[in-house]
C-alpha positions as CSV (number, residue, x, y, z in Angstrom):
1,X,-26.4,-87.0,30.9
2,X,-29.9,-85.9,32.1
3,X,-31.6,-83.1,30.2
4,X,-31.9,-79.9,32.6
5,X,-35.9,-79.5,33.7
6,X,-36.2,-76.9,30.8
7,X,-35.1,-79.0,28.2
8,X,-38.1,-81.4,29.5
9,X,-40.3,-79.1,30.7
10,X,-41.4,-77.0,27.9
11,X,-42.7,-79.4,25.3
12,X,-46.1,-80.5,24.3
13,X,-47.7,-81.2,27.7
14,X,-46.5,-77.2,28.7
15,X,-49.3,-75.9,26.2
16,X,-52.0,-78.2,27.5
17,X,-50.5,-77.2,31.6
18,X,-51.0,-73.4,30.4
19,X,-53.8,-73.2,28.4
20,X,-56.0,-70.9,30.7
21,X,-53.3,-68.5,29.7
22,X,-55.4,-65.2,28.3
23,X,-54.1,-64.3,24.9
24,X,-56.7,-61.0,25.2
25,X,-54.9,-60.0,28.4
26,X,-51.4,-60.7,27.4
27,X,-52.4,-57.7,24.5
28,X,-53.3,-55.4,27.3
29,X,-50.6,-55.9,29.3
30,X,-47.9,-55.6,26.9
31,X,-50.1,-52.4,25.9
32,X,-49.3,-51.0,29.4
33,X,-45.5,-52.2,30.0
34,X,-44.5,-51.0,26.5
35,X,-45.6,-48.0,27.1
36,X,-43.8,-48.0,30.7
37,X,-40.8,-47.8,28.6
38,X,-41.7,-45.5,26.1
39,X,-40.4,-47.2,23.0
40,X,-39.9,-44.9,19.8
41,X,-42.8,-46.3,16.7
42,X,-41.4,-49.3,14.7
43,X,-38.6,-50.1,17.7
44,X,-37.0,-53.3,16.8
45,X,-37.4,-55.4,19.6
46,X,-36.5,-58.7,21.2
47,X,-38.7,-60.8,23.2
48,X,-36.4,-63.5,25.2
49,X,-38.3,-66.5,26.0
50,X,-41.2,-66.0,23.5
51,X,-42.6,-68.9,24.2
52,X,-46.1,-69.5,22.2
53,X,-45.9,-66.0,20.9
54,X,-48.2,-64.7,23.1
55,X,-46.6,-61.2,24.0
56,X,-44.4,-61.0,20.7
57,X,-47.7,-61.3,18.8
58,X,-49.0,-58.2,21.0
59,X,-46.1,-55.9,21.1
60,X,-46.4,-56.8,16.6
61,X,-49.6,-55.3,17.0
62,X,-48.7,-52.5,18.2
63,X,-46.1,-52.0,15.5
64,X,-43.2,-52.5,16.8
65,X,-40.6,-55.0,14.5
66,X,-40.7,-57.7,17.1
67,X,-37.9,-60.9,16.8
68,X,-38.9,-64.2,19.3
69,X,-36.0,-66.5,20.9
70,X,-36.9,-69.3,22.8
71,X,-35.0,-72.9,23.0
72,X,-38.2,-75.2,22.8
73,X,-39.1,-76.5,19.4
74,X,-42.2,-76.8,20.1
75,X,-43.5,-73.7,21.3
76,X,-41.5,-72.3,18.8
77,X,-43.8,-74.9,16.4
78,X,-46.9,-73.2,17.9
79,X,-45.5,-69.3,17.7
80,X,-45.1,-70.0,14.1
81,X,-48.6,-71.3,13.8
82,X,-50.3,-68.4,15.3
83,X,-48.1,-66.3,13.5
84,X,-49.4,-66.7,10.7
85,X,-50.3,-63.0,9.3
86,X,-46.3,-62.8,9.5
87,X,-46.3,-59.4,12.0
88,X,-43.5,-61.3,14.3
89,X,-40.6,-60.7,11.6
90,X,-38.4,-63.6,13.1
91,X,-38.6,-66.6,15.2
92,X,-35.7,-68.2,16.3
93,X,-34.8,-71.2,18.4
94,X,-31.9,-70.2,21.0
95,X,-30.1,-69.7,24.4
96,X,-30.8,-67.0,26.2
97,X,-27.5,-67.1,27.6
98,X,-25.7,-67.4,23.9
99,X,-28.4,-65.1,22.0
100,X,-27.5,-65.7,18.4
101,X,-27.3,-61.6,17.6
102,X,-24.9,-59.2,16.9
103,X,-24.3,-56.5,18.7
104,X,-26.8,-53.3,19.3
105,X,-29.2,-54.7,17.3
106,X,-32.3,-54.1,19.1
107,X,-33.9,-51.1,20.3
108,X,-35.2,-53.0,23.5
109,X,-35.3,-56.1,24.8
110,X,-38.1,-58.1,27.2
111,X,-38.4,-60.9,29.3
112,X,-42.2,-61.6,30.3
113,X,-43.8,-64.0,32.8
114,X,-40.9,-65.5,34.7
115,X,-38.8,-66.7,31.7
116,X,-36.2,-66.1,34.2
117,X,-34.1,-67.2,36.7
118,X,-34.3,-71.1,35.7
119,X,-30.4,-71.8,35.6
120,X,-28.5,-73.6,38.4
121,X,-25.4,-72.0,38.3
122,X,-26.0,-68.0,39.6
123,X,-23.4,-66.8,36.8
124,X,-25.8,-68.1,34.3
125,X,-28.1,-66.0,35.2
126,X,-26.0,-62.9,35.9
127,X,-24.8,-64.5,31.7
128,X,-28.5,-63.6,30.7
129,X,-28.2,-59.9,31.4
130,X,-24.5,-59.5,30.2
131,X,-26.2,-60.9,26.9
132,X,-28.9,-58.4,27.1
133,X,-26.6,-55.6,27.8
134,X,-24.7,-56.8,24.3
135,X,-27.7,-56.9,21.9
136,X,-29.1,-53.7,23.3
137,X,-27.8,-50.4,21.3
138,X,-26.4,-48.0,23.6
139,X,-29.5,-46.0,24.0
140,X,-31.2,-49.5,24.0
141,X,-34.1,-50.1,27.1
142,X,-35.0,-53.2,28.8
143,X,-38.0,-55.1,30.7
144,X,-37.8,-57.9,33.0
145,X,-41.2,-59.3,34.4
146,X,-40.5,-61.5,37.5
147,X,-42.3,-62.8,40.8
148,X,-41.6,-61.4,44.0
149,X,-39.8,-63.7,45.9
150,X,-41.1,-62.2,49.2
151,X,-44.7,-62.6,47.8
152,X,-44.1,-66.6,46.6
153,X,-43.0,-67.1,50.3
154,X,-45.9,-65.9,51.6
155,X,-48.5,-66.9,49.6
156,X,-47.3,-70.5,48.0
157,X,-50.5,-72.8,47.2
158,X,-49.3,-76.3,48.2
159,X,-51.4,-78.0,46.1
160,X,-53.7,-77.4,43.3
161,X,-55.3,-79.4,40.6
162,X,-57.7,-79.1,37.5
163,X,-59.4,-81.1,34.2
164,X,-58.2,-79.5,31.1
165,X,-61.5,-79.3,29.7
166,X,-60.0,-79.0,25.4
167,X,-58.5,-82.5,25.8
168,X,-60.5,-83.9,29.4
169,X,-56.8,-84.4,31.0
170,X,-56.0,-84.3,34.5
171,X,-53.2,-81.6,35.7
172,X,-51.8,-82.6,39.5
173,X,-49.7,-79.6,40.5
174,X,-47.4,-79.6,44.2
175,X,-45.2,-76.7,45.0
176,X,-42.3,-76.7,47.6
177,X,-39.9,-73.9,48.6
178,X,-36.6,-75.1,49.3
179,X,-32.7,-73.7,49.2
180,X,-33.8,-70.4,47.6
181,X,-36.0,-72.3,44.7
182,X,-39.5,-72.3,44.1
183,X,-40.5,-76.0,42.8
184,X,-43.4,-77.2,40.9
185,X,-43.7,-80.9,40.1
186,X,-46.5,-81.7,37.2
187,X,-48.3,-84.7,36.7
188,X,-50.6,-85.1,33.6
189,X,-52.6,-87.8,32.6
190,X,-56.3,-89.3,31.7
191,X,-58.7,-88.3,34.3
192,X,-61.3,-91.0,35.8
193,X,-60.6,-94.7,36.9
194,X,-61.5,-95.9,33.7
195,X,-57.9,-94.9,32.0
196,X,-55.5,-97.1,34.6
197,X,-53.5,-98.9,31.7
198,X,-52.5,-95.2,30.3
199,X,-49.6,-93.5,31.3
200,X,-49.2,-90.3,33.4
201,X,-46.6,-87.7,32.5
202,X,-44.4,-85.7,35.2
203,X,-42.0,-83.1,35.1
204,X,-40.4,-80.2,37.5
205,X,-40.2,-76.8,37.3
206,X,-37.9,-75.0,39.1
207,X,-37.4,-71.1,39.6
208,X,-34.4,-69.4,41.1
209,X,-35.9,-67.3,44.3
210,X,-33.9,-64.4,43.1
211,X,-33.8,-60.4,44.9
212,X,-34.5,-57.8,43.8
213,X,-31.1,-57.1,45.2
214,X,-29.3,-59.6,43.1
215,X,-31.1,-57.9,40.2
216,X,-29.9,-54.4,40.7
217,X,-26.3,-55.1,41.5
218,X,-26.3,-57.9,38.5
219,X,-27.5,-55.8,36.4
220,X,-25.4,-52.9,37.1
221,X,-22.6,-55.5,36.8
222,X,-23.6,-56.0,33.1
223,X,-24.0,-52.2,32.4
224,X,-28.0,-51.9,33.4
225,X,-29.3,-49.5,35.4
226,X,-32.3,-50.2,37.2
227,X,-34.7,-47.2,36.3
228,X,-37.9,-48.2,38.0
229,X,-40.1,-51.3,39.3
230,X,-43.9,-51.9,38.9
231,X,-45.7,-54.8,41.4
232,X,-48.3,-55.9,39.2
233,X,-49.7,-55.1,35.7
234,X,-51.6,-52.8,36.5
235,X,-49.0,-50.6,37.6
236,X,-48.9,-50.1,41.3
237,X,-45.3,-49.5,42.9
238,X,-43.6,-52.2,43.9
239,X,-43.8,-53.2,47.8
240,X,-41.3,-55.2,48.8
241,X,-44.1,-57.8,51.2
242,X,-47.2,-57.1,49.0
243,X,-46.4,-56.9,45.6
244,X,-47.3,-60.4,42.9
245,X,-44.3,-59.6,40.6
246,X,-41.1,-57.2,40.2
247,X,-41.2,-56.1,36.5
248,X,-38.4,-53.5,36.2
249,X,-37.2,-51.1,33.9
250,X,-34.5,-49.4,32.7
251,X,-31.6,-48.9,30.1
252,X,-27.8,-49.2,29.0
253,X,-26.2,-47.1,31.1
254,X,-24.9,-44.1,29.3
């Protein structure tokens, strides 16, 4: 059986393709978003899809007791390297559809930078929300930072390419929208005419274009109440057509 795209794409090449993501910027974004959540000091927080640990480290730096989970062993290894000071309490390999934690273990969960909507079966995406509810305490809060489908459809950049300065590799990205998914094909390999004997590698990423209406219904079904939606990391109110993000904040039903 062919591995799912997210089992193939989140490896060592991912760290090259997304090297440009700014760690210092992650700190400011996290500080702002945590303020919106109004978490108590020292709260136990689960970062679902923690990747290389950018946001988990920022959360831990603010004094929260942070656990990070990711499916990718390669990204977790990098997160462990970045966590040399031990600020993050735990880094765990696991599937967000089956979180390896006891019921009611966390006061908050965060799911950042479109680490959602990966699964072909819509029931699997709903399952992630039910798992979030299961591991949250009765007064627990959640944050899901997702792309805004309407904005993506109106502003999609079909093609881009660049050279990664540190490795010298050429990165090509082709983006399309098809059957309710945004698809990105990534090709990474040596740059220049003298590299013809070296192999390029190709990957595909895909995210289901889930609407705010979908989230509202699926969250309610999971036992979670959506309280506020921000449209970007600066804290502007969500607007259906203009906002690049849907940053959704809520809590467990009373």
